[in-house]
N, CA, C, O and CB atoms as a CASP TS submission, in Angstrom:
PFRMAT TS
TARGET T0000
AUTHOR 0000-0000-0000
METHOD Language model
MODEL 1
PARENT N/A
ATOM      1  N   MET     1      18.533 131.472  73.359  1.00  0.00           N
ATOM      2  CA  MET     1      19.666 131.787  74.063  1.00  0.00           C
ATOM      3  C   MET     1      20.346 130.635  74.811  1.00  0.00           C
ATOM      4  O   MET     1      21.528 130.293  74.816  1.00  0.00           O
ATOM      5  CB  MET     1      19.333 132.804  74.945  1.00  0.00           C
ATOM      6  N   ASN     2      19.172 130.079  75.503  1.00  0.00           N
ATOM      7  CA  ASN     2      19.592 128.897  76.394  1.00  0.00           C
ATOM      8  C   ASN     2      19.834 127.668  75.572  1.00  0.00           C
ATOM      9  O   ASN     2      20.548 126.777  76.032  1.00  0.00           O
ATOM     10  CB  ASN     2      18.497 128.563  77.479  1.00  0.00           C
ATOM     11  N   LEU     3      19.259 127.556  74.325  1.00  0.00           N
ATOM     12  CA  LEU     3      19.428 126.283  73.674  1.00  0.00           C
ATOM     13  C   LEU     3      20.967 126.391  73.086  1.00  0.00           C
ATOM     14  O   LEU     3      21.822 125.507  73.130  1.00  0.00           O
ATOM     15  CB  LEU     3      18.215 126.027  72.469  1.00  0.00           C
ATOM     16  N   ALA     4      21.089 127.731  72.519  1.00  0.00           N
ATOM     17  CA  ALA     4      22.463 127.913  72.149  1.00  0.00           C
ATOM     18  C   ALA     4      23.534 127.691  73.192  1.00  0.00           C
ATOM     19  O   ALA     4      24.481 127.027  72.771  1.00  0.00           O
ATOM     20  CB  ALA     4      22.601 129.203  71.666  1.00  0.00           C
ATOM     21  N   ALA     5      23.615 128.076  74.423  1.00  0.00           N
ATOM     22  CA  ALA     5      24.306 127.780  75.266  1.00  0.00           C
ATOM     23  C   ALA     5      24.460 126.423  75.852  1.00  0.00           C
ATOM     24  O   ALA     5      25.446 126.071  76.499  1.00  0.00           O
ATOM     25  CB  ALA     5      24.051 128.507  75.948  1.00  0.00           C
ATOM     26  N   ASP     6      23.235 125.544  75.540  1.00  0.00           N
ATOM     27  CA  ASP     6      23.348 124.376  75.867  1.00  0.00           C
ATOM     28  C   ASP     6      24.223 123.501  74.644  1.00  0.00           C
ATOM     29  O   ASP     6      25.132 122.709  74.892  1.00  0.00           O
ATOM     30  CB  ASP     6      21.939 123.937  76.176  1.00  0.00           C
ATOM     31  N   TYR     7      23.888 123.731  73.742  1.00  0.00           N
ATOM     32  CA  TYR     7      24.823 123.309  72.309  1.00  0.00           C
ATOM     33  C   TYR     7      26.287 123.654  72.523  1.00  0.00           C
ATOM     34  O   TYR     7      27.106 122.776  72.253  1.00  0.00           O
ATOM     35  CB  TYR     7      24.328 124.222  70.832  1.00  0.00           C
ATOM     36  N   ALA     8      26.659 124.672  72.915  1.00  0.00           N
ATOM     37  CA  ALA     8      27.959 125.064  73.021  1.00  0.00           C
ATOM     38  C   ALA     8      28.566 124.131  74.220  1.00  0.00           C
ATOM     39  O   ALA     8      29.643 123.567  74.028  1.00  0.00           O
ATOM     40  CB  ALA     8      28.039 126.662  73.278  1.00  0.00           C
ATOM     41  N   ARG     9      27.966 123.994  75.285  1.00  0.00           N
ATOM     42  CA  ARG     9      28.373 122.920  76.392  1.00  0.00           C
ATOM     43  C   ARG     9      28.585 121.721  75.974  1.00  0.00           C
ATOM     44  O   ARG     9      29.543 121.029  76.318  1.00  0.00           O
ATOM     45  CB  ARG     9      27.454 122.722  77.400  1.00  0.00           C
ATOM     46  N   LEU    10      27.420 121.288  74.956  1.00  0.00           N
ATOM     47  CA  LEU    10      27.681 119.645  74.503  1.00  0.00           C
ATOM     48  C   LEU    10      28.725 119.478  73.156  1.00  0.00           C
ATOM     49  O   LEU    10      28.868 118.465  72.471  1.00  0.00           O
ATOM     50  CB  LEU    10      26.020 118.872  74.000  1.00  0.00           C
ATOM     51  N   GLY    11      29.475 120.934  72.983  1.00  0.00           N
ATOM     52  CA  GLY    11      30.344 120.874  71.898  1.00  0.00           C
ATOM     53  C   GLY    11      29.824 120.838  70.463  1.00  0.00           C
ATOM     54  O   GLY    11      30.410 120.267  69.543  1.00  0.00           O
ATOM     55  N   ARG    12      28.799 121.427  70.368  1.00  0.00           N
ATOM     56  CA  ARG    12      27.927 121.420  69.035  1.00  0.00           C
ATOM     57  C   ARG    12      28.048 122.824  68.431  1.00  0.00           C
ATOM     58  O   ARG    12      26.958 123.366  68.248  1.00  0.00           O
ATOM     59  CB  ARG    12      26.274 121.057  69.318  1.00  0.00           C
ATOM     60  N   PRO    13      29.124 123.530  68.081  1.00  0.00           N
ATOM     61  CA  PRO    13      29.166 124.878  67.664  1.00  0.00           C
ATOM     62  C   PRO    13      28.159 125.430  66.713  1.00  0.00           C
ATOM     63  O   PRO    13      27.590 126.519  66.799  1.00  0.00           O
ATOM     64  CB  PRO    13      30.349 125.077  67.137  1.00  0.00           C
ATOM     65  N   ASP    14      28.014 124.459  65.732  1.00  0.00           N
ATOM     66  CA  ASP    14      27.047 124.865  64.710  1.00  0.00           C
ATOM     67  C   ASP    14      25.687 124.860  65.004  1.00  0.00           C
ATOM     68  O   ASP    14      24.966 125.726  64.509  1.00  0.00           O
ATOM     69  CB  ASP    14      27.167 124.124  63.645  1.00  0.00           C
ATOM     70  N   ALA    15      25.254 124.037  65.713  1.00  0.00           N
ATOM     71  CA  ALA    15      23.803 124.202  66.233  1.00  0.00           C
ATOM     72  C   ALA    15      23.756 125.279  67.323  1.00  0.00           C
ATOM     73  O   ALA    15      22.690 125.887  67.417  1.00  0.00           O
ATOM     74  CB  ALA    15      23.224 122.806  66.845  1.00  0.00           C
ATOM     75  N   ALA    16      24.836 125.639  68.237  1.00  0.00           N
ATOM     76  CA  ALA    16      24.650 126.775  68.950  1.00  0.00           C
ATOM     77  C   ALA    16      24.624 128.147  68.304  1.00  0.00           C
ATOM     78  O   ALA    16      24.015 129.105  68.779  1.00  0.00           O
ATOM     79  CB  ALA    16      25.557 126.760  69.836  1.00  0.00           C
ATOM     80  N   ARG    17      25.349 128.166  67.159  1.00  0.00           N
ATOM     81  CA  ARG    17      25.477 129.241  66.392  1.00  0.00           C
ATOM     82  C   ARG    17      24.184 129.713  65.531  1.00  0.00           C
ATOM     83  O   ARG    17      23.899 130.860  65.185  1.00  0.00           O
ATOM     84  CB  ARG    17      26.578 128.954  65.576  1.00  0.00           C
ATOM     85  N   THR    18      23.442 128.439  65.269  1.00  0.00           N
ATOM     86  CA  THR    18      21.958 128.559  64.559  1.00  0.00           C
ATOM     87  C   THR    18      21.132 129.284  65.569  1.00  0.00           C
ATOM     88  O   THR    18      20.395 130.233  65.300  1.00  0.00           O
ATOM     89  CB  THR    18      21.190 127.019  64.181  1.00  0.00           C
ATOM     90  N   HIS    19      21.308 128.774  66.733  1.00  0.00           N
ATOM     91  CA  HIS    19      20.186 129.149  67.942  1.00  0.00           C
ATOM     92  C   HIS    19      20.792 130.723  68.545  1.00  0.00           C
ATOM     93  O   HIS    19      20.094 131.524  69.166  1.00  0.00           O
ATOM     94  CB  HIS    19      20.197 127.689  69.464  1.00  0.00           C
ATOM     95  N   LEU    20      21.965 130.881  68.258  1.00  0.00           N
ATOM     96  CA  LEU    20      22.290 132.196  68.669  1.00  0.00           C
ATOM     97  C   LEU    20      21.549 133.247  67.422  1.00  0.00           C
ATOM     98  O   LEU    20      20.879 134.244  67.691  1.00  0.00           O
ATOM     99  CB  LEU    20      24.082 132.317  68.811  1.00  0.00           C
ATOM    100  N   HIS    21      21.764 132.895  66.437  1.00  0.00           N
ATOM    101  CA  HIS    21      21.018 133.643  65.269  1.00  0.00           C
ATOM    102  C   HIS    21      19.783 133.883  65.668  1.00  0.00           C
ATOM    103  O   HIS    21      19.349 135.035  65.688  1.00  0.00           O
ATOM    104  CB  HIS    21      20.925 132.924  63.954  1.00  0.00           C
ATOM    105  N   ARG    22      19.091 132.888  66.019  1.00  0.00           N
ATOM    106  CA  ARG    22      17.440 133.121  66.292  1.00  0.00           C
ATOM    107  C   ARG    22      17.477 133.980  67.669  1.00  0.00           C
ATOM    108  O   ARG    22      16.472 134.669  67.841  1.00  0.00           O
ATOM    109  CB  ARG    22      16.431 131.458  66.533  1.00  0.00           C
ATOM    110  N   ALA    23      18.394 134.046  68.600  1.00  0.00           N
ATOM    111  CA  ALA    23      18.165 134.565  69.405  1.00  0.00           C
ATOM    112  C   ALA    23      18.596 136.134  69.396  1.00  0.00           C
ATOM    113  O   ALA    23      18.248 136.942  70.258  1.00  0.00           O
ATOM    114  CB  ALA    23      18.542 133.812  70.206  1.00  0.00           C
ATOM    115  N   ARG    24      19.372 136.407  68.330  1.00  0.00           N
ATOM    116  CA  ARG    24      19.728 137.574  68.201  1.00  0.00           C
ATOM    117  C   ARG    24      18.400 138.417  67.413  1.00  0.00           C
ATOM    118  O   ARG    24      18.148 139.604  67.618  1.00  0.00           O
ATOM    119  CB  ARG    24      21.120 137.518  67.477  1.00  0.00           C
ATOM    120  N   GLY    25      17.739 137.647  66.612  1.00  0.00           N
ATOM    121  CA  GLY    25      16.435 138.161  66.089  1.00  0.00           C
ATOM    122  C   GLY    25      15.536 138.704  67.107  1.00  0.00           C
ATOM    123  O   GLY    25      15.086 139.848  67.178  1.00  0.00           O
ATOM    124  N   ALA    26      15.344 137.717  67.878  1.00  0.00           N
ATOM    125  CA  ALA    26      14.502 137.672  69.164  1.00  0.00           C
ATOM    126  C   ALA    26      14.677 138.883  70.029  1.00  0.00           C
ATOM    127  O   ALA    26      13.791 139.583  70.520  1.00  0.00           O
ATOM    128  CB  ALA    26      14.860 136.436  70.017  1.00  0.00           C
ATOM    129  N   ALA    27      16.122 139.021  70.140  1.00  0.00           N
ATOM    130  CA  ALA    27      16.586 140.165  71.083  1.00  0.00           C
ATOM    131  C   ALA    27      16.104 141.284  70.732  1.00  0.00           C
ATOM    132  O   ALA    27      15.764 142.055  71.630  1.00  0.00           O
ATOM    133  CB  ALA    27      17.958 140.380  71.183  1.00  0.00           C
ATOM    134  N   ARG    28      15.938 141.689  69.301  1.00  0.00           N
ATOM    135  CA  ARG    28      15.780 142.966  68.639  1.00  0.00           C
ATOM    136  C   ARG    28      14.471 143.465  69.291  1.00  0.00           C
ATOM    137  O   ARG    28      14.339 144.667  69.522  1.00  0.00           O
ATOM    138  CB  ARG    28      15.721 142.856  66.983  1.00  0.00           C
ATOM    139  N   THR    29      13.417 142.502  69.622  1.00  0.00           N
ATOM    140  CA  THR    29      12.139 142.925  70.061  1.00  0.00           C
ATOM    141  C   THR    29      12.138 143.476  71.483  1.00  0.00           C
ATOM    142  O   THR    29      11.283 144.238  71.935  1.00  0.00           O
ATOM    143  CB  THR    29      11.205 141.808  69.952  1.00  0.00           C
ATOM    144  N   LEU    30      13.273 142.967  72.178  1.00  0.00           N
ATOM    145  CA  LEU    30      13.165 143.583  73.642  1.00  0.00           C
ATOM    146  C   LEU    30      13.610 144.795  73.737  1.00  0.00           C
ATOM    147  O   LEU    30      14.469 145.274  72.996  1.00  0.00           O
ATOM    148  CB  LEU    30      13.863 142.891  74.659  1.00  0.00           C
ATOM    149  N   ALA    31      12.955 145.472  74.823  1.00  0.00           N
ATOM    150  CA  ALA    31      13.120 146.809  75.091  1.00  0.00           C
ATOM    151  C   ALA    31      14.485 147.307  75.509  1.00  0.00           C
ATOM    152  O   ALA    31      15.251 146.427  75.903  1.00  0.00           O
ATOM    153  CB  ALA    31      12.227 147.125  76.033  1.00  0.00           C
ATOM    154  N   ASP    32      14.923 148.510  75.500  1.00  0.00           N
ATOM    155  CA  ASP    32      16.329 148.878  75.569  1.00  0.00           C
ATOM    156  C   ASP    32      16.324 149.440  77.220  1.00  0.00           C
ATOM    157  O   ASP    32      16.556 150.589  77.597  1.00  0.00           O
ATOM    158  CB  ASP    32      16.798 150.135  74.255  1.00  0.00           C
ATOM    159  N   ASP    33      15.993 148.276  78.033  1.00  0.00           N
ATOM    160  CA  ASP    33      16.085 148.394  79.566  1.00  0.00           C
ATOM    161  C   ASP    33      17.165 147.407  79.831  1.00  0.00           C
ATOM    162  O   ASP    33      17.829 146.765  79.017  1.00  0.00           O
ATOM    163  CB  ASP    33      14.653 148.045  80.420  1.00  0.00           C
ATOM    164  N   ARG    34      17.218 147.413  81.291  1.00  0.00           N
ATOM    165  CA  ARG    34      18.171 146.537  81.936  1.00  0.00           C
ATOM    166  C   ARG    34      18.188 145.077  81.575  1.00  0.00           C
ATOM    167  O   ARG    34      19.292 144.539  81.499  1.00  0.00           O
ATOM    168  CB  ARG    34      17.970 146.621  83.302  1.00  0.00           C
ATOM    169  N   TYR    35      16.987 144.288  81.316  1.00  0.00           N
ATOM    170  CA  TYR    35      16.600 142.914  80.970  1.00  0.00           C
ATOM    171  C   TYR    35      17.110 142.706  79.433  1.00  0.00           C
ATOM    172  O   TYR    35      17.684 141.707  79.000  1.00  0.00           O
ATOM    173  CB  TYR    35      14.916 142.695  81.150  1.00  0.00           C
ATOM    174  N   GLY    36      16.804 143.742  78.802  1.00  0.00           N
ATOM    175  CA  GLY    36      17.059 143.328  77.411  1.00  0.00           C
ATOM    176  C   GLY    36      18.363 143.632  77.134  1.00  0.00           C
ATOM    177  O   GLY    36      18.834 142.894  76.269  1.00  0.00           O
ATOM    178  N   GLU    37      19.294 144.657  77.665  1.00  0.00           N
ATOM    179  CA  GLU    37      20.842 144.642  77.674  1.00  0.00           C
ATOM    180  C   GLU    37      21.403 143.662  78.235  1.00  0.00           C
ATOM    181  O   GLU    37      22.585 143.474  77.948  1.00  0.00           O
ATOM    182  CB  GLU    37      21.418 145.666  78.253  1.00  0.00           C
ATOM    183  N   ARG    38      20.698 142.687  79.259  1.00  0.00           N
ATOM    184  CA  ARG    38      21.535 141.734  79.927  1.00  0.00           C
ATOM    185  C   ARG    38      21.460 140.496  78.818  1.00  0.00           C
ATOM    186  O   ARG    38      22.455 139.791  78.646  1.00  0.00           O
ATOM    187  CB  ARG    38      20.954 141.351  81.550  1.00  0.00           C
ATOM    188  N   VAL    39      20.199 140.260  78.056  1.00  0.00           N
ATOM    189  CA  VAL    39      20.178 139.394  77.272  1.00  0.00           C
ATOM    190  C   VAL    39      21.038 139.498  76.050  1.00  0.00           C
ATOM    191  O   VAL    39      21.590 138.492  75.606  1.00  0.00           O
ATOM    192  CB  VAL    39      19.036 139.253  77.055  1.00  0.00           C
ATOM    193  N   ARG    40      21.170 140.635  75.506  1.00  0.00           N
ATOM    194  CA  ARG    40      21.983 140.980  74.407  1.00  0.00           C
ATOM    195  C   ARG    40      23.442 140.762  74.829  1.00  0.00           C
ATOM    196  O   ARG    40      24.163 140.167  74.029  1.00  0.00           O
ATOM    197  CB  ARG    40      21.710 142.428  73.951  1.00  0.00           C
ATOM    198  N   ASP    41      23.927 141.149  75.923  1.00  0.00           N
ATOM    199  CA  ASP    41      25.140 141.021  76.629  1.00  0.00           C
ATOM    200  C   ASP    41      25.492 139.456  76.633  1.00  0.00           C
ATOM    201  O   ASP    41      26.592 139.015  76.298  1.00  0.00           O
ATOM    202  CB  ASP    41      24.996 141.653  78.109  1.00  0.00           C
ATOM    203  N   ALA    42      24.389 138.664  77.067  1.00  0.00           N
ATOM    204  CA  ALA    42      24.805 137.344  77.116  1.00  0.00           C
ATOM    205  C   ALA    42      25.039 136.621  75.583  1.00  0.00           C
ATOM    206  O   ALA    42      25.856 135.742  75.312  1.00  0.00           O
ATOM    207  CB  ALA    42      23.714 136.607  77.969  1.00  0.00           C
ATOM    208  N   ILE    43      24.205 137.178  74.809  1.00  0.00           N
ATOM    209  CA  ILE    43      24.378 136.451  73.475  1.00  0.00           C
ATOM    210  C   ILE    43      25.795 137.057  73.059  1.00  0.00           C
ATOM    211  O   ILE    43      26.597 136.219  72.646  1.00  0.00           O
ATOM    212  CB  ILE    43      23.063 136.769  72.280  1.00  0.00           C
ATOM    213  N   ARG    44      26.208 138.319  73.101  1.00  0.00           N
ATOM    214  CA  ARG    44      27.695 138.584  72.600  1.00  0.00           C
ATOM    215  C   ARG    44      28.718 137.524  73.361  1.00  0.00           C
ATOM    216  O   ARG    44      29.581 136.842  72.807  1.00  0.00           O
ATOM    217  CB  ARG    44      28.180 140.264  72.980  1.00  0.00           C
ATOM    218  N   ARG    45      28.398 137.561  74.780  1.00  0.00           N
ATOM    219  CA  ARG    45      29.393 136.853  75.416  1.00  0.00           C
ATOM    220  C   ARG    45      29.627 135.478  74.955  1.00  0.00           C
ATOM    221  O   ARG    45      30.745 134.965  74.987  1.00  0.00           O
ATOM    222  CB  ARG    45      29.132 136.840  76.727  1.00  0.00           C
ATOM    223  N   LEU    46      28.408 134.788  74.460  1.00  0.00           N
ATOM    224  CA  LEU    46      28.558 133.314  73.896  1.00  0.00           C
ATOM    225  C   LEU    46      29.162 133.562  72.574  1.00  0.00           C
ATOM    226  O   LEU    46      30.182 132.943  72.269  1.00  0.00           O
ATOM    227  CB  LEU    46      27.100 132.426  73.750  1.00  0.00           C
ATOM    228  N   GLU    47      28.646 134.382  71.783  1.00  0.00           N
ATOM    229  CA  GLU    47      29.539 134.787  70.439  1.00  0.00           C
ATOM    230  C   GLU    47      30.960 134.517  70.390  1.00  0.00           C
ATOM    231  O   GLU    47      31.561 133.644  69.764  1.00  0.00           O
ATOM    232  CB  GLU    47      29.501 136.251  70.178  1.00  0.00           C
ATOM    233  N   ILE    48      31.476 135.604  71.316  1.00  0.00           N
ATOM    234  CA  ILE    48      32.809 135.466  71.699  1.00  0.00           C
ATOM    235  C   ILE    48      33.558 134.001  72.345  1.00  0.00           C
ATOM    236  O   ILE    48      34.732 133.680  72.161  1.00  0.00           O
ATOM    237  CB  ILE    48      32.886 136.516  72.645  1.00  0.00           C
ATOM    238  N   ARG    49      32.872 133.487  72.878  1.00  0.00           N
ATOM    239  CA  ARG    49      33.264 132.214  73.558  1.00  0.00           C
ATOM    240  C   ARG    49      33.314 131.137  72.327  1.00  0.00           C
ATOM    241  O   ARG    49      34.309 130.466  72.056  1.00  0.00           O
ATOM    242  CB  ARG    49      32.120 131.771  74.818  1.00  0.00           C
ATOM    243  N   LEU    50      32.215 131.095  71.712  1.00  0.00           N
ATOM    244  CA  LEU    50      32.333 130.135  70.316  1.00  0.00           C
ATOM    245  C   LEU    50      33.419 130.719  69.256  1.00  0.00           C
ATOM    246  O   LEU    50      34.000 129.883  68.564  1.00  0.00           O
ATOM    247  CB  LEU    50      30.745 130.083  69.449  1.00  0.00           C
ATOM    248  N   ASP    51      33.694 131.916  69.101  1.00  0.00           N
ATOM    249  CA  ASP    51      34.940 132.528  68.230  1.00  0.00           C
ATOM    250  C   ASP    51      36.020 132.035  68.951  1.00  0.00           C
ATOM    251  O   ASP    51      36.742 131.331  68.246  1.00  0.00           O
ATOM    252  CB  ASP    51      35.057 134.212  68.089  1.00  0.00           C
ATOM    253  N   GLU    52      36.400 132.152  70.128  1.00  0.00           N
ATOM    254  CA  GLU    52      37.723 131.801  70.610  1.00  0.00           C
ATOM    255  C   GLU    52      37.943 130.122  70.665  1.00  0.00           C
ATOM    256  O   GLU    52      39.057 129.609  70.560  1.00  0.00           O
ATOM    257  CB  GLU    52      37.896 132.491  72.103  1.00  0.00           C
ATOM    258  N   ASP    53      36.814 129.431  70.830  1.00  0.00           N
ATOM    259  CA  ASP    53      36.821 127.879  70.702  1.00  0.00           C
ATOM    260  C   ASP    53      36.981 127.450  69.415  1.00  0.00           C
ATOM    261  O   ASP    53      37.177 126.243  69.276  1.00  0.00           O
ATOM    262  CB  ASP    53      35.606 127.237  71.182  1.00  0.00           C
ATOM    263  N   GLY    54      36.940 128.273  68.246  1.00  0.00           N
ATOM    264  CA  GLY    54      37.287 127.999  66.891  1.00  0.00           C
ATOM    265  C   GLY    54      36.189 127.195  66.192  1.00  0.00           C
ATOM    266  O   GLY    54      36.454 126.398  65.292  1.00  0.00           O
ATOM    267  N   GLY    55      35.038 127.412  66.600  1.00  0.00           N
ATOM    268  CA  GLY    55      33.740 126.742  66.058  1.00  0.00           C
ATOM    269  C   GLY    55      33.698 127.557  64.502  1.00  0.00           C
ATOM    270  O   GLY    55      34.181 128.670  64.294  1.00  0.00           O
ATOM    271  N   HIS    56      33.100 126.824  63.645  1.00  0.00           N
ATOM    272  CA  HIS    56      32.834 127.585  62.434  1.00  0.00           C
ATOM    273  C   HIS    56      31.573 128.129  62.506  1.00  0.00           C
ATOM    274  O   HIS    56      30.718 127.572  63.195  1.00  0.00           O
ATOM    275  CB  HIS    56      32.947 126.821  61.233  1.00  0.00           C
ATOM    276  N   ARG    57      31.283 129.349  61.768  1.00  0.00           N
ATOM    277  CA  ARG    57      29.886 129.946  61.423  1.00  0.00           C
ATOM    278  C   ARG    57      29.383 129.147  60.002  1.00  0.00           C
ATOM    279  O   ARG    57      29.981 128.830  58.974  1.00  0.00           O
ATOM    280  CB  ARG    57      30.020 131.773  61.170  1.00  0.00           C
ATOM    281  N   PRO    58      27.935 128.981  60.484  1.00  0.00           N
ATOM    282  CA  PRO    58      27.172 128.335  59.232  1.00  0.00           C
ATOM    283  C   PRO    58      27.125 129.331  58.189  1.00  0.00           C
ATOM    284  O   PRO    58      26.583 129.073  57.114  1.00  0.00           O
ATOM    285  CB  PRO    58      25.646 127.860  59.547  1.00  0.00           C
TER
END
């Protein structure tokens, strides 16, 4: 997730999406607790931001 956010800030949406895909996979292993929900919410917010910025999906 952090790498995806860094790539997004650097203007590299393809790299950001690659790391978001990996983060989504890892987030599936998190518990359905407050921490897991915060991580999944952060992933969704970054996906929305990338979509709004017009980045292309790999």
